[in-house]
N, CA, C and O atoms as a CHARMM CRD file, in Angstrom:
* protein
*
  260
    1    1 MET  N     21.89900   9.50400  -4.53700 PROA 1      0.00000
    2    1 MET  CA    20.63400   8.85400  -4.76500 PROA 1      0.00000
    3    1 MET  C     20.11300   8.36300  -3.41700 PROA 1      0.00000
    4    1 MET  O     20.86300   7.87000  -2.57500 PROA 1      0.00000
    5    2 VAL  N     18.80900   8.51600  -3.24600 PROA 2      0.00000
    6    2 VAL  CA    18.14300   8.03400  -2.03600 PROA 2      0.00000
    7    2 VAL  C     17.33700   6.79100  -2.42200 PROA 2      0.00000
    8    2 VAL  O     16.56200   6.82200  -3.37800 PROA 2      0.00000
    9    3 PHE  N     17.52000   5.71500  -1.68600 PROA 3      0.00000
   10    3 PHE  CA    16.73700   4.50100  -1.87700 PROA 3      0.00000
   11    3 PHE  C     15.71800   4.41800  -0.75300 PROA 3      0.00000
   12    3 PHE  O     16.08600   4.46700   0.42100 PROA 3      0.00000
   13    4 ALA  N     14.42800   4.29100  -1.10100 PROA 4      0.00000
   14    4 ALA  CA    13.36800   4.27500  -0.09700 PROA 4      0.00000
   15    4 ALA  C     12.41400   3.11500  -0.37800 PROA 4      0.00000
   16    4 ALA  O     11.72300   3.10000  -1.39600 PROA 4      0.00000
   17    5 ASP  N     12.38500   2.15700   0.52400 PROA 5      0.00000
   18    5 ASP  CA    11.50600   0.99000   0.39900 PROA 5      0.00000
   19    5 ASP  C     10.31100   1.18700   1.31700 PROA 5      0.00000
   20    5 ASP  O     10.44500   1.10300   2.53800 PROA 5      0.00000
   21    6 GLU  N      9.14600   1.45000   0.74000 PROA 6      0.00000
   22    6 GLU  CA     7.90500   1.69000   1.49400 PROA 6      0.00000
   23    6 GLU  C      8.11500   2.72600   2.61300 PROA 6      0.00000
   24    6 GLU  O      7.86500   2.42900   3.78100 PROA 6      0.00000
   25    7 PRO  N      8.57400   3.94200   2.25900 PROA 7      0.00000
   26    7 PRO  CA     8.89300   4.91900   3.30100 PROA 7      0.00000
   27    7 PRO  C      7.69600   5.38000   4.12600 PROA 7      0.00000
   28    7 PRO  O      7.88100   5.95400   5.20000 PROA 7      0.00000
   29    8 THR  N      6.49100   5.14700   3.65900 PROA 8      0.00000
   30    8 THR  CA     5.29100   5.56900   4.39500 PROA 8      0.00000
   31    8 THR  C      4.46600   4.38800   4.87100 PROA 8      0.00000
   32    8 THR  O      3.34700   4.57000   5.35000 PROA 8      0.00000
   33    9 GLY  N      4.99300   3.19200   4.74900 PROA 9      0.00000
   34    9 GLY  CA     4.23900   1.97500   5.02400 PROA 9      0.00000
   35    9 GLY  C      3.62300   1.87900   6.41100 PROA 9      0.00000
   36    9 GLY  O      2.53800   1.31800   6.56200 PROA 9      0.00000
   37   10 ALA  N      4.29000   2.41200   7.42000 PROA 10     0.00000
   38   10 ALA  CA     3.79100   2.28700   8.79200 PROA 10     0.00000
   39   10 ALA  C      3.21700   3.60700   9.32200 PROA 10     0.00000
   40   10 ALA  O      3.04100   3.77500  10.52800 PROA 10     0.00000
   41   11 LEU  N      2.92800   4.54200   8.40100 PROA 11     0.00000
   42   11 LEU  CA     2.46700   5.86100   8.80800 PROA 11     0.00000
   43   11 LEU  C      0.99600   6.07800   8.47400 PROA 11     0.00000
   44   11 LEU  O      0.45200   5.44500   7.56900 PROA 11     0.00000
   45   12 ASP  N      0.36200   6.97800   9.21600 PROA 12     0.00000
   46   12 ASP  CA    -0.99900   7.36800   8.83600 PROA 12     0.00000
   47   12 ASP  C     -0.89900   8.28100   7.61200 PROA 12     0.00000
   48   12 ASP  O      0.19600   8.69700   7.23700 PROA 12     0.00000
   49   13 SER  N     -2.02700   8.58800   6.99800 PROA 13     0.00000
   50   13 SER  CA    -2.01300   9.31300   5.73200 PROA 13     0.00000
   51   13 SER  C     -1.39900  10.70600   5.85100 PROA 13     0.00000
   52   13 SER  O     -0.67300  11.12600   4.95000 PROA 13     0.00000
   53   14 LEU  N     -1.66400  11.42900   6.92700 PROA 14     0.00000
   54   14 LEU  CA    -1.10700  12.76900   7.09300 PROA 14     0.00000
   55   14 LEU  C      0.40800  12.71600   7.24300 PROA 14     0.00000
   56   14 LEU  O      1.12000  13.47600   6.58600 PROA 14     0.00000
   57   15 ALA  N      0.90200  11.83800   8.09100 PROA 15     0.00000
   58   15 ALA  CA     2.35000  11.70800   8.27300 PROA 15     0.00000
   59   15 ALA  C      3.01300  11.23500   6.98200 PROA 15     0.00000
   60   15 ALA  O      4.10400  11.69000   6.64100 PROA 15     0.00000
   61   16 GLY  N      2.36200  10.33100   6.27000 PROA 16     0.00000
   62   16 GLY  CA     2.89400   9.85000   4.99200 PROA 16     0.00000
   63   16 GLY  C      3.01900  10.97400   3.97600 PROA 16     0.00000
   64   16 GLY  O      4.01500  11.05700   3.25700 PROA 16     0.00000
   65   17 GLU  N      2.01900  11.83300   3.91600 PROA 17     0.00000
   66   17 GLU  CA     2.05300  12.97500   3.00800 PROA 17     0.00000
   67   17 GLU  C      3.19500  13.92600   3.37700 PROA 17     0.00000
   68   17 GLU  O      3.89000  14.44300   2.50200 PROA 17     0.00000
   69   18 GLN  N      3.37700  14.14800   4.66800 PROA 18     0.00000
   70   18 GLN  CA     4.45800  15.02800   5.12500 PROA 18     0.00000
   71   18 GLN  C      5.82400  14.44200   4.77600 PROA 18     0.00000
   72   18 GLN  O      6.71800  15.17200   4.34700 PROA 18     0.00000
   73   19 VAL  N      5.99000  13.14900   4.95500 PROA 19     0.00000
   74   19 VAL  CA     7.26100  12.49100   4.62200 PROA 19     0.00000
   75   19 VAL  C      7.53800  12.58900   3.13000 PROA 19     0.00000
   76   19 VAL  O      8.65300  12.92000   2.72700 PROA 19     0.00000
   77   20 MET  N      6.53600  12.30400   2.30600 PROA 20     0.00000
   78   20 MET  CA     6.74100  12.34500   0.86000 PROA 20     0.00000
   79   20 MET  C      7.03100  13.76000   0.37400 PROA 20     0.00000
   80   20 MET  O      7.88800  13.95600  -0.48800 PROA 20     0.00000
   81   21 THR  N      6.33100  14.73800   0.91500 PROA 21     0.00000
   82   21 THR  CA     6.58000  16.13100   0.52900 PROA 21     0.00000
   83   21 THR  C      8.01000  16.52600   0.88100 PROA 21     0.00000
   84   21 THR  O      8.70300  17.14200   0.07100 PROA 21     0.00000
   85   22 ALA  N      8.45200  16.17600   2.08100 PROA 22     0.00000
   86   22 ALA  CA     9.82000  16.49500   2.50600 PROA 22     0.00000
   87   22 ALA  C     10.84800  15.74500   1.66800 PROA 22     0.00000
   88   22 ALA  O     11.87500  16.31500   1.29800 PROA 22     0.00000
   89   23 LEU  N     10.59000  14.49100   1.36800 PROA 23     0.00000
   90   23 LEU  CA    11.51600  13.68000   0.58000 PROA 23     0.00000
   91   23 LEU  C     11.69200  14.25500  -0.82000 PROA 23     0.00000
   92   23 LEU  O     12.81800  14.40900  -1.29300 PROA 23     0.00000
   93   24 VAL  N     10.59500  14.56800  -1.47700 PROA 24     0.00000
   94   24 VAL  CA    10.64800  15.12500  -2.84000 PROA 24     0.00000
   95   24 VAL  C     11.32900  16.49500  -2.81900 PROA 24     0.00000
   96   24 VAL  O     12.19200  16.77000  -3.65300 PROA 24     0.00000
   97   25 HSD  N     10.95500  17.33200  -1.89600 PROA 25     0.00000
   98   25 HSD  CA    11.54000  18.67000  -1.81000 PROA 25     0.00000
   99   25 HSD  C     13.05600  18.59400  -1.57600 PROA 25     0.00000
  100   25 HSD  O     13.82600  19.26900  -2.25900 PROA 25     0.00000
  101   26 THR  N     13.46900  17.78900  -0.63200 PROA 26     0.00000
  102   26 THR  CA    14.88900  17.66300  -0.30300 PROA 26     0.00000
  103   26 THR  C     15.68600  17.11500  -1.48000 PROA 26     0.00000
  104   26 THR  O     16.78300  17.59600  -1.76400 PROA 26     0.00000
  105   27 ALA  N     15.14400  16.11300  -2.16300 PROA 27     0.00000
  106   27 ALA  CA    15.83900  15.52700  -3.31800 PROA 27     0.00000
  107   27 ALA  C     15.98900  16.55400  -4.43400 PROA 27     0.00000
  108   27 ALA  O     17.04900  16.64500  -5.05300 PROA 27     0.00000
  109   28 ARG  N     14.94700  17.32100  -4.69500 PROA 28     0.00000
  110   28 ARG  CA    15.02900  18.33600  -5.75700 PROA 28     0.00000
  111   28 ARG  C     16.02600  19.42800  -5.39400 PROA 28     0.00000
  112   28 ARG  O     16.79700  19.87600  -6.24200 PROA 28     0.00000
  113   29 GLU  N     16.01000  19.85400  -4.14100 PROA 29     0.00000
  114   29 GLU  CA    16.95400  20.88500  -3.69200 PROA 29     0.00000
  115   29 GLU  C     18.39700  20.39000  -3.80700 PROA 29     0.00000
  116   29 GLU  O     19.29100  21.15900  -4.15900 PROA 29     0.00000
  117   30 ALA  N     18.62500  19.11900  -3.51300 PROA 30     0.00000
  118   30 ALA  CA    19.96800  18.54800  -3.54700 PROA 30     0.00000
  119   30 ALA  C     20.37600  18.09900  -4.95100 PROA 30     0.00000
  120   30 ALA  O     21.53300  17.75100  -5.18700 PROA 30     0.00000
  121   31 GLY  N     19.42200  18.10800  -5.87400 PROA 31     0.00000
  122   31 GLY  CA    19.71700  17.67200  -7.23800 PROA 31     0.00000
  123   31 GLY  C     20.00000  16.19100  -7.33200 PROA 31     0.00000
  124   31 GLY  O     20.83600  15.75400  -8.12300 PROA 31     0.00000
  125   32 THR  N     19.30000  15.42200  -6.52100 PROA 32     0.00000
  126   32 THR  CA    19.51000  13.97300  -6.51400 PROA 32     0.00000
  127   32 THR  C     18.20600  13.24700  -6.85300 PROA 32     0.00000
  128   32 THR  O     17.13800  13.85500  -6.91200 PROA 32     0.00000
  129   33 ALA  N     18.31400  11.97200  -7.06700 PROA 33     0.00000
  130   33 ALA  CA    17.15400  11.15300  -7.40600 PROA 33     0.00000
  131   33 ALA  C     16.71600  10.32700  -6.20300 PROA 33     0.00000
  132   33 ALA  O     17.49900  10.05000  -5.29500 PROA 33     0.00000
  133   34 VAL  N     15.44500   9.94200  -6.22400 PROA 34     0.00000
  134   34 VAL  CA    14.89300   9.04100  -5.21900 PROA 34     0.00000
  135   34 VAL  C     14.37600   7.81200  -5.95500 PROA 34     0.00000
  136   34 VAL  O     13.55100   7.92700  -6.86200 PROA 34     0.00000
  137   35 LEU  N     14.85300   6.65400  -5.56900 PROA 35     0.00000
  138   35 LEU  CA    14.31900   5.39200  -6.07300 PROA 35     0.00000
  139   35 LEU  C     13.37900   4.87300  -4.99800 PROA 35     0.00000
  140   35 LEU  O     13.80900   4.51300  -3.90300 PROA 35     0.00000
  141   36 LEU  N     12.10500   4.83900  -5.31800 PROA 36     0.00000
  142   36 LEU  CA    11.06600   4.55600  -4.33700 PROA 36     0.00000
  143   36 LEU  C     10.33800   3.27200  -4.70500 PROA 36     0.00000
  144   36 LEU  O      9.91600   3.09100  -5.84700 PROA 36     0.00000
  145   37 ILE  N     10.19900   2.39700  -3.74400 PROA 37     0.00000
  146   37 ILE  CA     9.42900   1.16400  -3.91000 PROA 37     0.00000
  147   37 ILE  C      8.17800   1.29400  -3.06100 PROA 37     0.00000
  148   37 ILE  O      8.26900   1.58600  -1.86800 PROA 37     0.00000
  149   38 THR  N      7.00600   1.08300  -3.65700 PROA 38     0.00000
  150   38 THR  CA     5.76400   1.18500  -2.90700 PROA 38     0.00000
  151   38 THR  C      4.65500   0.36600  -3.54900 PROA 38     0.00000
  152   38 THR  O      4.69000   0.06700  -4.74300 PROA 38     0.00000
  153   39 HSD  N      3.68100   0.01400  -2.74100 PROA 39     0.00000
  154   39 HSD  CA     2.44700  -0.60500  -3.22500 PROA 39     0.00000
  155   39 HSD  C      1.30200   0.40500  -3.19900 PROA 39     0.00000
  156   39 HSD  O      0.19100   0.10000  -3.63200 PROA 39     0.00000
  157   40 ASP  N      1.57300   1.59800  -2.69500 PROA 40     0.00000
  158   40 ASP  CA     0.56000   2.62100  -2.47600 PROA 40     0.00000
  159   40 ASP  C      0.50000   3.57900  -3.67000 PROA 40     0.00000
  160   40 ASP  O      1.47400   4.28000  -3.94600 PROA 40     0.00000
  161   41 ALA  N     -0.62300   3.61600  -4.37500 PROA 41     0.00000
  162   41 ALA  CA    -0.77500   4.47100  -5.55300 PROA 41     0.00000
  163   41 ALA  C     -0.64800   5.94900  -5.20100 PROA 41     0.00000
  164   41 ALA  O     -0.16400   6.73400  -6.01700 PROA 41     0.00000
  165   42 GLN  N     -1.07100   6.33900  -4.01000 PROA 42     0.00000
  166   42 GLN  CA    -0.95000   7.74500  -3.60300 PROA 42     0.00000
  167   42 GLN  C      0.51100   8.14100  -3.41800 PROA 42     0.00000
  168   42 GLN  O      0.88600   9.27200  -3.72700 PROA 42     0.00000
  169   43 VAL  N      1.32200   7.24500  -2.92900 PROA 43     0.00000
  170   43 VAL  CA     2.75500   7.50900  -2.78300 PROA 43     0.00000
  171   43 VAL  C      3.40900   7.52100  -4.16100 PROA 43     0.00000
  172   43 VAL  O      4.24500   8.38100  -4.44000 PROA 43     0.00000
  173   44 ALA  N      3.04300   6.59200  -5.01100 PROA 44     0.00000
  174   44 ALA  CA     3.60500   6.52500  -6.36500 PROA 44     0.00000
  175   44 ALA  C      3.30400   7.79200  -7.15500 PROA 44     0.00000
  176   44 ALA  O      4.07100   8.15900  -8.04500 PROA 44     0.00000
  177   45 ALA  N      2.21100   8.46000  -6.84800 PROA 45     0.00000
  178   45 ALA  CA     1.82300   9.67300  -7.56300 PROA 45     0.00000
  179   45 ALA  C      2.83100  10.80700  -7.37900 PROA 45     0.00000
  180   45 ALA  O      2.82000  11.76100  -8.15700 PROA 45     0.00000
  181   46 TYR  N      3.68900  10.73000  -6.38200 PROA 46     0.00000
  182   46 TYR  CA     4.71900  11.74700  -6.17500 PROA 46     0.00000
  183   46 TYR  C      5.86100  11.61000  -7.18700 PROA 46     0.00000
  184   46 TYR  O      6.65800  12.53500  -7.34500 PROA 46     0.00000
  185   47 ALA  N      5.94500  10.49500  -7.85400 PROA 47     0.00000
  186   47 ALA  CA     7.07600  10.20700  -8.74100 PROA 47     0.00000
  187   47 ALA  C      6.97600  10.95900 -10.07000 PROA 47     0.00000
  188   47 ALA  O      5.88500  11.20900 -10.58300 PROA 47     0.00000
  189   48 ASP  N      8.14700  11.31200 -10.61300 PROA 48     0.00000
  190   48 ASP  CA     8.21800  11.88000 -11.95800 PROA 48     0.00000
  191   48 ASP  C      8.16200  10.77100 -13.00200 PROA 48     0.00000
  192   48 ASP  O      7.71500  10.98200 -14.12900 PROA 48     0.00000
  193   49 ARG  N      8.61800   9.59600 -12.61200 PROA 49     0.00000
  194   49 ARG  CA     8.60200   8.43800 -13.51300 PROA 49     0.00000
  195   49 ARG  C      8.15400   7.23400 -12.70800 PROA 49     0.00000
  196   49 ARG  O      8.59000   7.03400 -11.57500 PROA 49     0.00000
  197   50 GLU  N      7.28500   6.43600 -13.29800 PROA 50     0.00000
  198   50 GLU  CA     6.75700   5.25000 -12.60300 PROA 50     0.00000
  199   50 GLU  C      6.97000   4.02000 -13.48000 PROA 50     0.00000
  200   50 GLU  O      6.63000   4.00800 -14.66300 PROA 50     0.00000
  201   51 VAL  N      7.53900   2.99400 -12.86700 PROA 51     0.00000
  202   51 VAL  CA     7.72300   1.71000 -13.53300 PROA 51     0.00000
  203   51 VAL  C      6.95100   0.68800 -12.71500 PROA 51     0.00000
  204   51 VAL  O      7.23800   0.49600 -11.53400 PROA 51     0.00000
  205   52 ARG  N      5.97700   0.03200 -13.33000 PROA 52     0.00000
  206   52 ARG  CA     5.17500  -0.97200 -12.61800 PROA 52     0.00000
  207   52 ARG  C      5.64400  -2.36900 -12.99300 PROA 52     0.00000
  208   52 ARG  O      5.88600  -2.68500 -14.15800 PROA 52     0.00000
  209   53 LEU  N      5.76400  -3.19900 -11.94500 PROA 53     0.00000
  210   53 LEU  CA     6.19200  -4.58200 -12.12200 PROA 53     0.00000
  211   53 LEU  C      5.08400  -5.53300 -11.71500 PROA 53     0.00000
  212   53 LEU  O      4.27100  -5.22700 -10.84300 PROA 53     0.00000
  213   54 SER  N      5.06200  -6.67800 -12.35000 PROA 54     0.00000
  214   54 SER  CA     4.18400  -7.76400 -11.94600 PROA 54     0.00000
  215   54 SER  C      4.97000  -9.05600 -12.07800 PROA 54     0.00000
  216   54 SER  O      5.42500  -9.41000 -13.16500 PROA 54     0.00000
  217   55 ASP  N      5.12300  -9.74700 -10.97800 PROA 55     0.00000
  218   55 ASP  CA     5.88900 -10.99600 -10.95700 PROA 55     0.00000
  219   55 ASP  C      7.27900 -10.82900 -11.55900 PROA 55     0.00000
  220   55 ASP  O      7.76100 -11.69600 -12.28900 PROA 55     0.00000
  221   56 GLY  N      7.92500  -9.69000 -11.24200 PROA 56     0.00000
  222   56 GLY  CA     9.28600  -9.44500 -11.68700 PROA 56     0.00000
  223   56 GLY  C      9.43600  -8.95300 -13.10500 PROA 56     0.00000
  224   56 GLY  O     10.55900  -8.82600 -13.59300 PROA 56     0.00000
  225   57 THR  N      8.33700  -8.67200 -13.78300 PROA 57     0.00000
  226   57 THR  CA     8.37400  -8.20900 -15.16800 PROA 57     0.00000
  227   57 THR  C      7.78800  -6.80500 -15.26200 PROA 57     0.00000
  228   57 THR  O      6.75600  -6.51900 -14.65600 PROA 57     0.00000
  229   58 VAL  N      8.44800  -5.92500 -16.02600 PROA 58     0.00000
  230   58 VAL  CA     7.92200  -4.57800 -16.24200 PROA 58     0.00000
  231   58 VAL  C      6.65400  -4.68200 -17.08100 PROA 58     0.00000
  232   58 VAL  O      6.66600  -5.23200 -18.18300 PROA 58     0.00000
  233   59 VAL  N      5.56300  -4.14700 -16.54400 PROA 59     0.00000
  234   59 VAL  CA     4.28700  -4.18900 -17.27100 PROA 59     0.00000
  235   59 VAL  C      3.81700  -2.81800 -17.72900 PROA 59     0.00000
  236   59 VAL  O      2.91900  -2.72200 -18.56500 PROA 59     0.00000
  237   60 ALA  N      4.41700  -1.74200 -17.18700 PROA 60     0.00000
  238   60 ALA  CA     4.04600  -0.39600 -17.59800 PROA 60     0.00000
  239   60 ALA  C      5.10200   0.58500 -17.15500 PROA 60     0.00000
  240   60 ALA  O      5.77000   0.39000 -16.13900 PROA 60     0.00000
  241   61 GLN  N      5.24400   1.65300 -17.93500 PROA 61     0.00000
  242   61 GLN  CA     6.12300   2.75900 -17.58300 PROA 61     0.00000
  243   61 GLN  C      5.39900   4.05900 -17.92800 PROA 61     0.00000
  244   61 GLN  O      4.77500   4.17200 -18.98300 PROA 61     0.00000
  245   62 GLU  N      5.49000   5.03300 -17.02900 PROA 62     0.00000
  246   62 GLU  CA     4.86600   6.32700 -17.27600 PROA 62     0.00000
  247   62 GLU  C      5.81600   7.42700 -16.81800 PROA 62     0.00000
  248   62 GLU  O      6.52500   7.27700 -15.82200 PROA 62     0.00000
  249   63 VAL  N      5.81900   8.52000 -17.54900 PROA 63     0.00000
  250   63 VAL  CA     6.59300   9.70600 -17.18800 PROA 63     0.00000
  251   63 VAL  C      5.60200  10.84200 -16.99800 PROA 63     0.00000
  252   63 VAL  O      4.77800  11.10700 -17.87200 PROA 63     0.00000
  253   64 SER  N      5.68400  11.51400 -15.85100 PROA 64     0.00000
  254   64 SER  CA     4.79900  12.64800 -15.58100 PROA 64     0.00000
  255   64 SER  C      5.22300  13.85000 -16.40600 PROA 64     0.00000
  256   64 SER  O      6.40800  14.06000 -16.66400 PROA 64     0.00000
  257   65 ALA  N      4.25300  14.61900 -16.80600 PROA 65     0.00000
  258   65 ALA  CA     4.54900  15.80900 -17.63600 PROA 65     0.00000
  259   65 ALA  C      5.05400  16.95300 -16.82500 PROA 65     0.00000
  260   65 ALA  O      5.34600  18.01600 -17.37100 PROA 65     0.00000
């Protein structure tokens, strides 16, 4: 499992997209999961499953088709 806390936080949008594409591709090839923490909706869109928190409480869960 890969743990990633704001992996694109200090990057411009192009570099962030490249990092996320590589991260997702590598995880799928290796058959592993990525646990990603982000405030960026564009980064969250890469996820197969999204859990949203507010003040430490789960407020929504979505699974991509």
